PLY file of the C-alpha trace (Angstrom):
ply
format ascii 1.0
element vertex 350
property float x
property float y
property float z
element edge 349
property int vertex1
property int vertex2
end_header
-110.75 145.39 144.97
-112.50 143.77 142.05
-113.96 144.89 138.75
-117.74 144.99 138.19
-118.86 142.29 135.78
-119.79 143.51 132.35
-123.14 142.15 131.05
-121.61 139.69 128.58
-119.26 138.25 131.19
-122.09 137.94 133.68
-124.17 136.00 131.15
-121.30 133.67 130.22
-120.46 133.10 133.89
-124.08 132.23 134.63
-124.18 129.79 131.73
-120.92 128.10 132.72
-121.87 127.82 136.37
-125.17 126.24 135.41
-123.10 123.35 134.02
-121.05 122.86 137.20
-123.41 120.54 139.11
-122.99 118.02 136.30
-119.26 117.71 136.90
-117.61 115.92 139.79
-116.21 118.03 142.60
-112.99 116.11 142.08
-111.25 114.46 139.16
-108.89 111.48 139.07
-106.81 111.17 142.23
-109.20 113.28 144.36
-107.79 116.52 142.98
-110.32 119.31 143.51
-112.26 120.77 140.60
-111.56 124.52 140.90
-113.75 125.61 138.00
-116.87 126.65 139.98
-114.71 128.99 142.05
-112.01 130.38 139.78
-114.47 131.27 137.03
-116.06 133.65 139.55
-112.63 135.04 140.46
-111.71 135.47 136.81
-114.97 137.26 136.03
-114.60 139.58 138.99
-111.12 140.52 137.80
-112.60 141.80 134.56
-112.20 138.81 132.24
-114.26 138.81 129.09
-116.85 136.19 128.28
-114.42 134.80 125.71
-111.70 134.44 128.34
-114.08 132.65 130.70
-115.10 130.13 128.06
-111.53 129.66 126.88
-110.35 128.96 130.42
-113.08 126.42 131.11
-112.74 124.57 127.81
-109.03 124.21 128.45
-109.48 123.31 132.12
-112.06 120.59 131.68
-109.96 119.00 128.92
-106.55 118.85 130.55
-107.90 118.10 134.02
-110.23 115.43 132.66
-113.30 116.54 134.60
-115.60 113.66 135.43
-119.41 113.47 135.47
-121.02 113.81 138.88
-122.03 110.41 140.23
-125.43 109.64 141.80
-125.82 107.92 145.17
-128.76 105.87 146.42
-127.98 106.59 150.07
-130.39 108.71 152.09
-128.84 111.19 154.52
-130.77 113.05 157.21
-130.27 114.70 160.59
-129.82 111.33 162.27
-127.02 109.90 160.14
-125.19 112.81 158.49
-122.10 112.23 160.63
-122.02 108.53 159.80
-120.89 109.03 156.20
-118.43 111.90 156.51
-115.50 111.38 154.18
-117.37 108.96 151.92
-116.86 110.62 148.58
-119.16 108.18 146.82
-122.11 109.65 148.73
-121.64 113.32 147.86
-124.92 113.23 145.93
-126.74 112.15 149.10
-125.26 115.13 150.94
-126.35 117.42 148.11
-129.92 116.21 148.49
-129.71 116.60 152.26
-128.44 120.18 152.10
-130.92 121.06 149.37
-133.67 120.03 151.78
-132.00 122.01 154.55
-131.88 125.06 152.28
-135.55 124.78 151.41
-136.43 124.60 155.11
-134.06 127.24 156.42
-132.93 129.56 153.64
-129.31 130.50 153.09
-128.66 132.62 156.18
-129.96 130.06 158.66
-128.35 127.20 156.72
-124.90 128.77 157.02
-125.44 129.87 160.62
-126.32 126.33 161.63
-123.92 124.27 159.54
-120.66 126.21 159.33
-119.94 125.75 163.06
-120.70 122.04 162.75
-118.39 121.71 159.76
-115.56 123.87 161.16
-113.67 120.83 162.57
-113.32 119.62 158.97
-112.14 122.93 157.51
-109.13 121.20 155.93
-111.37 118.94 153.83
-109.94 118.64 150.32
-107.07 120.92 151.38
-109.51 123.78 152.16
-111.22 123.54 148.75
-114.64 122.75 150.20
-114.30 125.93 152.26
-113.33 127.68 149.03
-116.42 126.44 147.23
-118.80 127.67 149.91
-117.04 131.04 150.14
-117.19 131.63 146.39
-120.82 130.58 146.35
-121.54 133.31 148.90
-119.45 135.85 146.97
-121.42 135.05 143.82
-124.80 134.92 145.57
-125.30 131.36 144.29
-127.55 129.17 146.44
-127.00 126.06 144.32
-123.27 126.33 144.88
-123.76 126.93 148.62
-125.55 123.58 148.79
-122.95 121.87 146.62
-120.08 123.30 148.63
-121.50 122.12 151.96
-122.12 118.68 150.47
-118.55 118.49 149.19
-117.26 119.54 152.64
-118.95 116.48 154.15
-118.08 114.05 151.37
-114.34 114.81 151.47
-114.23 115.32 155.24
-110.85 115.64 156.95
-111.03 115.74 160.73
-108.72 118.40 162.15
-107.03 117.98 165.56
-109.65 118.41 168.28
-108.79 120.92 171.02
-108.04 119.10 174.26
-108.06 122.04 176.64
-104.25 122.17 176.82
-102.59 125.52 177.39
-102.02 127.37 174.08
-98.42 127.78 172.99
-98.65 131.29 171.59
-100.93 133.94 170.16
-98.38 134.45 167.37
-99.11 132.25 164.32
-95.47 132.26 163.28
-94.40 130.80 166.63
-96.96 128.04 166.19
-95.44 127.18 162.81
-91.98 127.07 164.37
-93.27 124.63 166.98
-94.99 122.50 164.33
-91.71 122.37 162.44
-89.92 121.13 165.54
-92.03 117.99 166.00
-89.40 115.24 165.61
-91.75 112.61 164.17
-92.57 114.84 161.18
-89.00 115.03 159.91
-88.40 112.75 156.97
-92.03 111.80 156.44
-92.89 111.11 152.78
-94.43 113.93 150.76
-97.72 112.92 149.15
-99.27 114.41 146.03
-102.10 116.19 147.81
-102.02 118.76 150.59
-104.81 117.08 152.54
-102.89 113.80 152.53
-99.88 115.49 154.10
-102.06 117.17 156.71
-103.69 113.85 157.56
-100.27 112.20 157.85
-99.02 114.87 160.26
-102.16 114.74 162.40
-101.50 111.06 163.12
-97.92 111.64 164.34
-96.79 111.79 167.97
-96.50 115.44 168.93
-99.56 116.62 167.00
-102.09 115.42 169.59
-102.57 118.96 170.93
-102.23 120.83 167.62
-105.79 122.09 168.03
-104.68 123.91 171.18
-101.44 125.48 169.94
-102.79 128.86 168.79
-104.22 131.21 171.40
-107.31 132.92 170.03
-108.42 136.54 170.45
-110.20 139.11 168.31
-107.08 139.83 166.24
-106.05 136.23 165.55
-107.34 136.06 161.98
-105.52 139.26 161.05
-102.28 137.93 162.57
-102.69 134.65 160.69
-103.33 136.56 157.46
-100.14 138.56 157.99
-98.11 135.42 158.72
-99.50 133.61 155.67
-98.79 136.61 153.44
-95.22 136.95 154.72
-94.61 133.23 154.26
-95.98 133.21 150.73
-94.11 136.38 149.75
-90.88 134.80 150.96
-91.34 131.34 149.46
-94.09 131.36 146.79
-94.76 127.92 148.24
-97.89 126.06 147.12
-99.01 125.32 150.69
-98.39 128.92 151.71
-100.56 129.99 148.77
-103.40 127.91 150.20
-102.83 129.38 153.65
-103.18 132.89 152.24
-106.23 132.18 150.11
-107.88 130.01 152.77
-107.88 132.88 155.25
-109.62 135.00 152.63
-112.32 132.35 152.34
-112.73 132.15 156.12
-113.11 135.93 156.24
-115.78 135.86 153.52
-117.85 133.43 155.60
-117.22 135.09 158.97
-120.38 137.26 158.93
-122.58 134.21 158.47
-121.79 132.16 161.58
-120.42 132.40 165.11
-117.53 129.94 165.01
-114.92 131.89 163.05
-112.41 131.77 165.92
-112.66 127.99 166.11
-112.42 127.73 162.33
-109.20 129.76 162.38
-107.81 127.58 165.18
-108.47 124.41 163.17
-107.20 126.03 159.99
-103.87 127.10 161.49
-103.32 123.63 162.91
-103.67 122.44 159.32
-101.10 124.96 158.11
-98.73 123.79 160.84
-99.21 120.21 159.69
-97.77 121.22 156.30
-94.38 122.35 157.56
-92.81 119.11 156.35
-94.26 119.55 152.86
-93.09 123.18 152.82
-89.54 122.21 153.72
-89.56 123.90 157.14
-89.37 127.54 155.98
-88.77 130.46 158.32
-90.88 133.60 158.31
-88.98 136.59 156.91
-87.77 139.39 159.14
-89.91 142.54 159.53
-87.13 144.47 157.76
-87.31 142.17 154.73
-91.08 142.42 154.58
-90.96 146.21 154.67
-88.38 146.27 151.89
-90.64 144.09 149.75
-93.56 146.45 150.35
-91.51 149.25 148.82
-90.74 147.39 145.58
-92.06 148.92 142.34
-95.13 146.98 141.25
-97.75 147.01 138.48
-101.27 148.20 139.25
-104.05 145.81 140.19
-105.66 146.37 136.80
-102.45 145.27 135.07
-102.19 142.26 137.37
-105.83 141.34 136.76
-105.32 141.56 133.00
-102.33 139.22 133.20
-104.10 136.77 135.52
-107.16 136.62 133.27
-104.96 135.30 130.47
-103.66 132.44 132.63
-104.78 128.83 132.38
-103.46 128.15 135.90
-106.33 127.99 138.38
-104.01 128.92 141.24
-102.95 132.12 139.49
-106.60 133.17 139.38
-107.31 132.12 142.94
-104.22 133.74 144.41
-104.48 137.05 142.57
-108.14 137.54 143.40
-107.65 136.64 147.07
-104.66 138.97 147.32
-106.70 141.85 145.96
-109.51 141.16 148.40
-107.19 140.79 151.37
-105.35 144.00 150.53
-108.71 145.77 150.48
-109.45 144.32 153.93
-106.07 144.82 155.60
-104.38 147.55 153.57
-101.06 145.75 153.17
-99.40 146.52 149.80
-97.37 143.33 150.07
-100.43 141.47 148.75
-100.03 143.21 145.40
-96.30 142.45 145.29
-96.90 138.79 146.14
-99.53 138.49 143.39
-97.32 140.20 140.81
-94.41 137.95 141.69
-96.59 134.86 141.25
-97.28 136.02 137.69
-93.64 136.86 136.98
-94.39 140.57 136.75
-91.75 141.68 139.27
-88.26 140.42 139.98
-87.53 137.65 142.42
-87.83 138.84 146.00
-84.47 138.45 147.73
-84.43 137.59 151.41
-82.74 140.17 153.61
0 1
1 2
2 3
3 4
4 5
5 6
6 7
7 8
8 9
9 10
10 11
11 12
12 13
13 14
14 15
15 16
16 17
17 18
18 19
19 20
20 21
21 22
22 23
23 24
24 25
25 26
26 27
27 28
28 29
29 30
30 31
31 32
32 33
33 34
34 35
35 36
36 37
37 38
38 39
39 40
40 41
41 42
42 43
43 44
44 45
45 46
46 47
47 48
48 49
49 50
50 51
51 52
52 53
53 54
54 55
55 56
56 57
57 58
58 59
59 60
60 61
61 62
62 63
63 64
64 65
65 66
66 67
67 68
68 69
69 70
70 71
71 72
72 73
73 74
74 75
75 76
76 77
77 78
78 79
79 80
80 81
81 82
82 83
83 84
84 85
85 86
86 87
87 88
88 89
89 90
90 91
91 92
92 93
93 94
94 95
95 96
96 97
97 98
98 99
99 100
100 101
101 102
102 103
103 104
104 105
105 106
106 107
107 108
108 109
109 110
110 111
111 112
112 113
113 114
114 115
115 116
116 117
117 118
118 119
119 120
120 121
121 122
122 123
123 124
124 125
125 126
126 127
127 128
128 129
129 130
130 131
131 132
132 133
133 134
134 135
135 136
136 137
137 138
138 139
139 140
140 141
141 142
142 143
143 144
144 145
145 146
146 147
147 148
148 149
149 150
150 151
151 152
152 153
153 154
154 155
155 156
156 157
157 158
158 159
159 160
160 161
161 162
162 163
163 164
164 165
165 166
166 167
167 168
168 169
169 170
170 171
171 172
172 173
173 174
174 175
175 176
176 177
177 178
178 179
179 180
180 181
181 182
182 183
183 184
184 185
185 186
186 187
187 188
188 189
189 190
190 191
191 192
192 193
193 194
194 195
195 196
196 197
197 198
198 199
199 200
200 201
201 202
202 203
203 204
204 205
205 206
206 207
207 208
208 209
209 210
210 211
211 212
212 213
213 214
214 215
215 216
216 217
217 218
218 219
219 220
220 221
221 222
222 223
223 224
224 225
225 226
226 227
227 228
228 229
229 230
230 231
231 232
232 233
233 234
234 235
235 236
236 237
237 238
238 239
239 240
240 241
241 242
242 243
243 244
244 245
245 246
246 247
247 248
248 249
249 250
250 251
251 252
252 253
253 254
254 255
255 256
256 257
257 258
258 259
259 260
260 261
261 262
262 263
263 264
264 265
265 266
266 267
267 268
268 269
269 270
270 271
271 272
272 273
273 274
274 275
275 276
276 277
277 278
278 279
279 280
280 281
281 282
282 283
283 284
284 285
285 286
286 287
287 288
288 289
289 290
290 291
291 292
292 293
293 294
294 295
295 296
296 297
297 298
298 299
299 300
300 301
301 302
302 303
303 304
304 305
305 306
306 307
307 308
308 309
309 310
310 311
311 312
312 313
313 314
314 315
315 316
316 317
317 318
318 319
319 320
320 321
321 322
322 323
323 324
324 325
325 326
326 327
327 328
328 329
329 330
330 331
331 332
332 333
333 334
334 335
335 336
336 337
337 338
338 339
339 340
340 341
341 342
342 343
343 344
344 345
345 346
346 347
347 348
348 349
């Protein structure tokens, strides 16, 4: 669920988003600028115009948002792959995708490019995916272009399927296998999720990670359930991104024909984070059911609390949980969101 924007919030959101192209997609250390996305989430949870402005003024100050940098490079159909991952040329990718948009329109642009970009779905720890998904949610063509450009500029190549036999159709079993790769144990933990994914991808034992998950028509729903259970049990930062990332994949699913492959790449990325997560186990079905029965505030109460937060991940998580509950009907999403905000007691493993 979400709350219809009131006119003043819609106007403030439009004004703030009009500023976003002037800011870098990342700030110091290649941390992702969440503002173009979480302002939309905050507005759709019923935040006032004042709350939107207050959040952004605080965010741009303490994050130290940087001005967007121009590039003199020219990118076209012949060389777009040659500069993947070159953050200094994001501007060139923006100009390229702006041309693509003018030629194709949004629907054809997404239909053509999302399958091509699926092997880099982990770029910027899924935040490029996030930017495109929120652009679609907000019906914002400028942000669609900017999100695709960011996806290319911060490119992270996921493990390429080799044709090896899948390990399991159960996402949890794939995570258990990822956690058993000996070379991953004791690896250093870096500051950024994408750095830890990249580190794992290079280790012996991850060569076939792109083949581990067997894909069928229910795979995304099973992954969503596994990510929700993992986050509810751990409140882990990587698990949060697994939960929200599957929401973003679902938002984009109607616009292209490679969702299954995107999910396969995505779950390989989640598996690559088992070392960062500390090798957690999924909770038992009995524990999950007990958590579903916990008393919990309403979504409107949760939205009101989230809209007061200065934490971008509070806004992202709560909005995605509300949208995923609407899609899948699992009340655990509301409990997980309320726990993130400290509105219900600590969930105790059973």
